[in-house]
C-alpha positions in Angstrom: 40.6 88.3 105.9 38.8 91.5 106.7 40.2 94.2 108.9 39.1 94.0 112.5 38.9 96.9 114.9 40.9 96.7 118.1 39.6 98.1 121.4 42.7 97.7 123.4 46.2 96.1 123.5 48.3 94.7 126.3 51.5 92.7 126.5 53.4 90.4 128.8 57.1 89.7 128.5 58.0 86.1 127.9 59.8 85.9 131.3 56.5 86.8 133.1 54.5 83.9 131.6 53.9 81.2 134.2 51.7 78.8 132.1 50.9 78.4 128.4 48.6 75.7 127.2 47.0 75.1 123.8 43.5 73.6 123.8 42.7 71.9 120.5 39.3 72.6 118.9 37.3 70.5 116.4 37.8 73.1 113.6 41.5 72.5 113.6 42.5 75.7 115.4 43.3 75.9 119.0 42.4 78.2 121.9 45.0 79.2 124.5 44.9 79.1 128.3 47.5 81.5 129.7 48.6 82.4 133.2 50.9 85.5 133.6 52.3 87.5 136.4 50.8 90.7 135.0 49.7 92.4 131.8 51.1 95.9 130.8 48.6 98.0 128.9 49.7 99.7 125.6 48.5 103.3 125.8 46.5 103.5 122.6 43.5 105.6 121.8 40.3 103.7 122.3 39.3 101.6 119.2 42.1 103.2 117.1 43.7 99.9 116.3 43.3 97.7 113.3 44.3 94.1 112.7 44.5 92.2 109.4 45.4 88.5 109.1 46.7 87.2 105.8 47.1 83.4 105.2 49.2 81.7 102.6 49.2 78.1 101.6 52.6 76.4 101.3 53.5 72.7 100.8 54.4 72.4 104.5 51.1 74.0 105.6 49.4 77.3 106.2 51.5 80.4 107.1 49.9 83.5 108.7 51.0 87.1 108.7 49.2 89.3 111.3 49.5 93.1 110.9 48.4 95.4 113.8 48.6 99.1 114.0 47.2 101.6 116.6 47.5 105.3 117.4 49.2 105.8 120.8 48.3 108.4 123.4 51.9 109.0 124.4 55.4 108.1 123.3 55.7 104.5 124.3 58.7 103.0 122.5 59.0 99.4 121.4 58.2 96.4 123.6 60.6 93.5 124.5 59.9 90.0 123.2 56.3 89.4 124.4 52.9 88.0 123.8 50.2 90.5 122.9 46.6 90.4 124.2 44.3 91.9 121.6 40.8 92.9 122.8 38.5 93.4 119.8 35.5 95.7 119.8 33.2 92.7 119.9 34.7 91.7 123.3 36.8 88.7 122.1 40.4 88.4 123.5 43.1 87.0 121.2 46.7 86.2 121.9 49.4 86.9 119.3 52.7 85.0 119.6 53.9 82.1 121.7 56.6 81.8 124.3 58.7 80.1 121.6 58.0 82.7 118.8 57.3 86.0 120.6 56.2 89.3 119.1 58.3 92.3 118.4 56.9 95.8 117.8 57.8 99.0 116.0 56.9 102.6 116.6 56.6 105.5 114.1 56.5 109.1 115.2 55.3 112.2 113.3 54.6 115.8 114.6 51.1 114.9 115.7 50.8 111.1 115.8 52.6 108.1 117.4 51.8 104.9 115.6 52.5 101.5 117.2 52.7 98.6 114.8 53.4 94.8 114.7 54.0 92.4 111.9 54.1 88.9 113.2 54.6 85.7 111.1 53.8 82.2 112.2 52.0 78.9 111.7 49.0 80.0 113.8 46.7 83.1 113.5 46.0 85.0 116.8 44.4 82.4 119.1 41.3 83.0 121.2 42.2 83.2 124.9 40.1 81.2 127.4 40.1 82.0 131.2 39.7 78.4 132.5 40.3 74.8 131.4 
């Protein structure tokens, strides 16, 4: 799939998720309805993030790899096992990970840049978040 530009990122630790519901769609994918105690913003430069989703067919079904990278404003460190809210530049909000298969992050530092990155593998691509059922 093509690379998508990310406007902002936030995360919620698995322990702060109060409700997680998958809503099936006709196209075979699902949307997710999610209630959390609070989201924590990841301090990235505006629209500096990129997301690429790669799908592979296996006899058991489709397997997705989602790669995300973003330039950080400050040293942030890694996040605990969490779900990631991805806000794309077109305004769509996607959720990466599930309470059962959470996301882990990585951070790379150089003299001038701090790079936040995620590589997440699973049976679903990032799912569109809906605000009401």
